[in-house]
N, C-alpha and C positions, 0 to 999 in steps of 0.2 A: 488691738486689745484682746486679752484672753481672760478667762474666769477660772479661779482655782476650785470653787464649789458652785457649779451652775445650778444646783438644786436650791440655792439661796433665792432664786428668782420666784420661788413659791411665796415669798413675802409680799410680792406684788398683788396677791389676792386681797390685801388690805385696801386696795383701791376700790374693789367691788363693795367692800363693807362700807367705805366712806360714802360712796354714791348711794347705797341703800339707806344710810342714815339720813341723807338729805331728802331722799324720796319720802320716807315715812315721818319726817319731822312735822309736829302739829302746826296747823294753820290757825290764824285768828278767826274767831267766830263772832257773829252779831248777837248782842245781848241787850235787852231792855233795862235801862237804869232810870233812877228817879230824876237825875239832873246831870248835865255835862259842864256845869259851871266851873268845876275844878280844872278842866282841860282847856278852857277858853284862852287863858293867858299864854299857854305854850303852843297853841295850834299854829300860829303864824311862824314860829321858829322851826317846828317840825317839818312844815312844808318846804322850807328853804334847804334843809339837810337831807331830804329824801333821795335826791339824785346821787349825792355823795355816798350815802349808805349802800346803794346798789353796787357801786364800784368797789367799795370796801369789802362787801360780801363776796364779790367775784374774785378779788385778789386773795382773800382769805382762803376760799376754796382752792384756788390755783396753788397757793403755798402748801396747803395740806396734801394735794395730789403729788406735788414735787417732793415733799418730805417723805411720803410713803414710797415713792419711786426710788429715792436715794437710799432708803432703808433696805429695799430689796436688792439694789446694786451692791451695797456694802456686805450684805449677807452672801452674795455670789463671789466675793473676793476678786475685785478687778486688779489685773496686773498687765504689764507689757512684756512680751517675750523677746529676748535678745540672744543671738548665738555668740558664744565666746570666741575670741580669736579671729573674727571676721576681718578680712582685708581684700575687698573686691578689686583693688588695684594691683594685686600680685599678678605677675605675668610669667607664663611659660612660653618660651620662644623655641620653635622647631624650624630648622633650616634644611630643606631638601638638598641632599648632596648626591643625587643620582646622575647618571651620564647625561640625561637631558638638560641638566643645569649647566653643562659645559657649552651650551649653545650661546653664541656671542653675537652682539650687534657690532657696530663699528668700533666700539671701545671696550665694553665690559661684558663678561659672561653673566648669565643669569645668577650663578652662584655668588659672584662678586656683588651684584646688585642686591641680592637677598641679604647678604651680610651687612651691606650699608644700611638698608632699611631696618634690619633687625637691631643693629647697634643704636640707631636713632630711637627705636622703641624702648630699648633698655635704658638709655639715658633719661627719657621722659619718665619712666617708671621709677628710676632712682630719685629723680627730682621730687616725685610725689611721696617719697619716703617709704616706698614699698620694695618688695623682694623680686628678684628675677632668677629664673632658671633657663639655661640655654642647652638645647639638645641638637646634635648633628645627626641627621637622618641619612647615613650612608648605608652600605650593605650590612653593617653591624652597628646600629645606633648606639650612641654613648653621650653622657653628659659632658659638656664643656665646663659647666659649673652649676651648682644646685643651691637654690634659695639664698642667693647672695643679697645682703641688704646694702643700703646706701653707704654704710661705713666702709665697705670693701668695693666701692664703685670703681675706683681706678684699676684695681687688680682684674676685675671682671671685664672692663672695657679693653684693657691691654690684651687679655686672652682672645677677645674677638678680633682685635687688630692683628694679632699674630696669626690667627686662622685666615684672615684675609690675605696676608702676605704669602701663605702657603696654599692658597686656593687651588692652584694648578695641580697640586699633589693630593690635597684633602678631598677634592671632589672626585668621586669614583667614576669608573667606566662601566659600572653595572647598574642594576636597579636599586634605588634607595628603599630601605625598609621603613616606610612612613608608618605602617601599622605598629611596628616595633617601637618607633619613637613615641607614638601615642600611648603605648603601654608604659613607657618610662614616665610619661607625663602624669599617669594615674597616681604614681607614688606621691607627687606633689599635691594633686587634688585630694588625696586621702587626708592630708594635713590641712588643706584649705580648699574646700569645695567651691569657694567663690572666686578662685583664681581664674584668669582668662588665658586661653590657649591660642597662640598665633602660629600659623603654618605659612612659611614663606616658600613658594614653589612656582613652577611654571606649568603645573597641571591644573586643569579646571575640574572641579568636583560639583556634581549636580546636587547632592545632599551632603551638607557639611556637618550635621549633627552637633551643632554648638561650637565648632572650631572656627576661629576667625582666619579664613584663608586669604592670604595676600598674594595676588598674582604678580610676578615680576617680569612677565614677558614684555617684549618690545615690538613695536609695529614694524621695525626694519628686519625682523628675523625671517629667514626661509631656509629650507634645507633640501638638498638633493642627496639621495642615498642609494647604495647597493645593499639590499636587504638579504639576498640569498643568491646562490649560484649552484646549478646542478648540471652534470654531464651524464647523459644516459645513452646506451647503445640502442640503435634502431634495429629494424628487422634485417638490415644488411650488415650488422655489426659495425656500424659507423656511429661516431659520437654526435649527439645533438645537444647543444648547450642552451640552457634556459637561465636567464638572468632576471631576478626580481628587483626592479628599480622603482624608485619613488621620488616624488617632488611635493613637499609640503609648504604651504604658505605662499605659493606663487604660481601664476600661470605662465608656463614657459615650455620651450622645446629643449629636451634634454638628450644629449648624445651619450650612448653607452659604448665604451671601448672594451674590446675583448682581445687579449693577447694570449696565444696558446704556445707554450714553451715546450721544447723537446718533442716536436711532432713526430709521430710514427717511429719512435726509437732513435731519432737523430737529435743529439743534445744541442746541436748548433742551429736547428731549424725552428723558426718562430713564425707563426701565422698571426697577422693582426687584422681584426675585424672591427667594424663599427656600425651602429644602427641607432637611429633616433626615434623618439616618440614625443607627442605633444601631451603635456600634463596640465590638468586644471583641477579646481577643488572638487569637481564631481567625480573624478577618477584620479586619485593621488598615487595609486600603486598599479604597476603594470608588469606583465611578463614579456620580456624581449627574447626571442628565440633565434639562435644561430644554428642553421642546419647545413647540409651538404651543398645546397644551392647558393649559400653565401660564401662558400669556401672556394675561391677561384683557383687555388693551387692544388686542389684535390681534396679527397675525403680524409678524415682523421679517425684512426682506429686505436691510437694510443697517444699519450702525452705525458710530460713530466708534471707540469702544473699549469693552471689557467689563472690569469690575472685580469680581473674586470674592474673598471673604474669610470668615474665621471669627472671631467674637468670643469669644476664649478666653484666660484668664489662665494660659497654659501656660508651659513652661520655655524656649521658643524663639520669639521674636516675629518673627524675620526671614523666616519662611515662612508667615505667616498670611494673606498677600494675594498675588494674582496678577493681572496686567493683560494683556489680550489686545488687540493692535492689528491693523489690517488689514481692518476691516469696510468701509471705504470704499476701493474699488480706485482706484489712480491712473488719471487720465484721459489717454489719448493721442489727440490731435486730428490727423486726417489730412485735408488739402485736396487735391482733384484738380481742376485747371483745364486744359481742353483746348479748342482751337478746333474739334476734331472728336472728341468724347469717344466712348469705347467702353465696353463692359460688363466688360472683362477685369480692369481694376484694381479695380472694385467687387466682382467675384466673388472676387478674390484676398484683398481686405481682409476680406470677409465670412467666408471660411474662416479667416483669421488671427484674427479676433475670436472665433470659436468655439473655436479651439485655445488661446487665452490668456484665456478668460473668468474663470478662477480667479485670475488675477493682474492683468489690465489691463481697463480700460473703454475699448475702442477706439471712437472716434466718427469717422465718415466723412462728409465734406462734398463733394458733387459739384456743380461749377459748369459751367454752359454758357458758350458763347462770349460771349453777350450779358451775362452776369453779371460784375460786378467781382470780382476775386480779391484776397485779403488777402496781405500780405507780412510780417505779424507775428501772433502769437497762436496759431500752430499748431506741433505737434511735427514733423510731416512735411509737406513741400510737394511735390506732383507737378505739374510744368508740362509740357504736351505741345504741340508745334508752336509755339504763341505763348508767348514768354518775357516775364517781367517786366522792367521797366526797370532795377530795382535788385534785387540778390540778397538774399533774406531772410537774417538773421543769427541768428535765435533758434530755428532748427530745422534738421532735415535736409532738403536740397533735392535732388530727382531731376529732372533735365532730360532729357526724352525728345524726340528729333528736334528739337534746338534749331536754329531758323532764324536766331537772333541771339544775341549773348552779353550777358547782364545785367551791369550795372556791379558790379564786385566779384568776378566769377567768374574773372577772369584767363584767359579763353578768347578765342580768335579763330576765328570760324567762317568757313569758305570756301564753296565752291560745293557744290551738291547733285548727286550722281551716281547714275545708274541703272545697274545691272549685271544680269548674268544671274540669274534667280530661283533658280538652284540654287547660287549662290555661298555657301560656308560660311565660318564664322569659325574663327579659331585662338586658342589660349590665350596669354595674356600672363603677367603676374606672378601667382603664387599668392596668393590672398586669401580671407578668410572670406566675402566677398560672393559669390564664385563657387563655393563649396563645393557638392558634389553636382550640379554642372551639367556638360554636355558640349558645349563650344563647337563641335566639329566637326559636330554635327548641327543647329546653328542656321543657317538660311539667311536672307539678306537680298537685297532687290532694289533698295533705295534707301537711301543714307546721305549724311550731311553731312561734309565734310572738315574735320577739326580741324587748323588751321594752328598754333595756339599753345595749349599747355596747361600753363602754368607751375605747378609744385607738385603736379601730378597723377601718379597711378600708373596705368599702362596695363594693363587687365585682359584685354581681348579685342581682336583685330585682324581687319581684312579686307584681304588683299593688302598687308600691311605698314603699313596706316593704322589708328590707334587708333579704335575705335568704342564701347568701354566703358571709362570712367575713374572714378577716385575721388580726391578730395582730403579728407584727414582731419586737420584741425588743431584747436587749441583755439578758433580764431576762426570756422571755418566747416567744415561737413560737406556736401560736394557730390558727387553721383553723376551721370554723364553717359552716356546711351544715345544715341549719335549716328546712329541709324537710325530709320526710320519703321516702327512696329509693323504698320501696315496692309500693308506690303510685306515681311513676315517671317513665318516659321512659328513664331516664339517663342511667340506667344499660344496656339498649339495644342499646345505641349509642356508637360510638367510642370515644365520648367526655369523657366517664367515665374513660377509660384507659389513655386518654390524661391528665386528671386532676390528676390521681394518679402519672403518669410519671412526670408531671410538679412539683408536690409537692415534690417528691423524689429529683429531680435534683436542685430544688431551695434551699432546706435546707441541702441536703446531697451532698457534692461536694468534689472533691479531694483538698487536701491542696496545692498541686502543681502538675502540669502535667508533667509526665516523671520521670525517675529515675536517669538520668545522664545529666549534663550540662557542657558547656565549661567555662573556666575561662573568666570572662568579660561578660558572657551572663546573661541577666536579668531573674531572677526566680520570677514568680508571685505567691505570697503566699495568700491563701484564708483562713481566720480565721472564727471561729464560736463563740468564746466567748469574743471577744474584745481585746485579747492580743496574740501575736505570738512571740515566742522566738526561735532564731536560734543560735546554738552553733557549733563550729568546728574550727580546726586549731588555737587553742588558742584565739578564738574570741567569743564574745557574743553580739548579737543584739536583742533588744526588740522593737517590734512594737505594739503600743497600738491602733491598728485599726483592722477592719475586713479584710482589704485588704492591702497588702504591696508589694513593689518590692525590692528584695534583689539581689545584684550583687556580687558574690564571686570573690575574688582577688587571691586566692591560691588554688591549687588542693588538694583534700582530701575528707573525708566524713563529711557531715554537718547533724545535727539533729534538727528537728523542733518539738517543743512541744507547746501546746496551751490548753486553757480551753474551755470546752464545755458549753452548756446552763446550768445554775445553778451552775457553778464553778467547775464541775467535770473535772479533768485533763485527757486528752486523752493519749493514749500510744504514745511513741515517733515514729516519722517517719524520715527516713534517705534518703538522696540523695547524689550522688557522683559527684564531680567536677573534670574535667581533663583538661589538657592543649589542645589547639586546635590541631587537628590531623596534620594540615599542618606544624606546628612548629616542629613536630617530624622528618620531612624529612630534613636531614642535608645538602642535595645538591639540594634543590628545585630551580627551575628557574621560574621567572616571566617574562611575555612577555614584558611589557613596564612600564616605569616610567612616571607619568603624566608630561606633558609639563609645565615647570615653566615659567610663564609669568609675566611681570611687565611693567608698563608704565614708559618710560624713562623721568624723570622730569628735566634732565640736560639741560642747555641752550647752544646754539651754539655761540662760539666766533670766530672772524675773525682777522687774521694777514694780514695787508695791504702790498702788494708787489709792489705797484706803484713806490715807491722810487727806488727800485733796478732796475726795468725796465727803469725808467727815466735816471738813471746813465748810463745804457748800451746804451740808445738812444743818449745821449749827446756824449758819447765816439765814437760811430759810425759816428755821424755827424762831429765831429772834424777830424776823420780819413779820411772821404770823402773829407773834405775841403783841407787837406794836400795833398791828391792824386791829386786833381784838380790843386793845385798850382804847384806841380812837373810836371804835364803833360803839363802845359802851360809855364813852365820855359824854 
């Protein structure tokens, strides 16, 4: 009960006035009179009615108190507040569709059990005449249907049945976005804050924040998993393999198998290893290490790929195997051809090889003036002084002190000029190739005049003439240093190694970083020839760009192929995709569900109670009147 004008209770002060009246009411006084004969006849009658008069007086006083109380209540405006549109039986159903819901007992997956229970809840809600909203919490949560009433019950239940039939495809291999699903639920709660939210999941939550969490796990579930695999070189440059294995929901001895394919460059050689560990609830995850002592056939210094797996009839088969690629480092071939070779390029490449040994196998070929040089088959060509007749098109070309212009370079070389040995360079266009260099400290004493440089970007100048240029197109990658290193201090500066390093990492880069990714994780693909193709798990994706983002939706091996400069197809590169490690834990507990909030847009309605209190007031007043009549009768 609420009050429209609470100040009306000031009317209750009348009770104090009533009590004061009774206190100061005059009492009977003893007086001497000449005779009592006139009262003798009624004395006996008055004695008989004295007890009844006391009761009547008390009832009269009580009626007067209640009358004044009701008057005060009427002045305060008694009402009952009610929210419009309230339907506390309305239900919002959220079904978790993460990879962990693919865990299966002897017959059904968690996702299938969740759909069965959710359908039953929807039927019950429809029978009560209320509305149902259904949300699928996969990696991108969405409504299956929204605020459907009992009139459309069949259509809604058919949608759930169809979802059940497609359960194997609709349940993702990634993490489900439960928080996003609860955000969708807020749109329903905004219309009806009294609606109940039900989450059907296999995850336990410590704090549920008002959400009805229905756990659909089964006592028969357990899971053995390969969570991760790493191969690292030891001090002897031999591989040591570490496998992260787990066993959840069961105490058991688990054997981890490890197959190493393409051992030491032999595509037909495979080494098979196995090692077991005892798992119990106190230690569900362990690292199992395979080192040189476990390899009876000798040490491993390279491999094609590693396959690790567990043979277990557990509740989730999607995490029983793990593939590790990257044991064969990509080869980068560099050719250096000069009519007057120096040791500076060889030293810079040697340093580069050491810095990139974990990623690349850099091979350097030094040619003397009398040796013929190649114009194909290399990733980086360095020509100094003497230029090829035709520019190579299958790699990056660095032209140092060009005395002539190769066919296809779109250059025109003019005369050679000698200048003061203290002449310094000036910066041109900002570019990654010249990052961390300072042109103003580079001096030259001899350079070649570039008359024509169609399609080139000018990076450094001497006296307004370009001496360092780059052309970077899908057809050719050309860098020009139009000065003689023997007449420059560049070879004595750290800027020389920086320029070689920048050139390598600008043009030679990893197609993707890492060898393993989670389902739903974005893989950044870096292309070299304008087209990237990704195949795997019965899918094919083609990106006609130099850079692309690929998000795998299923676990397994994916292969990336692309064309290099000039259209030469590169060897295939593989990476492995696995389900998120957290989804392998069949009994995981999350601390808290986010608090679901919504603004209540319902209006307040009032039921007036004045009529009922007025009836009671009139009744009491009539009763008090009757008592007064009887008292005076």
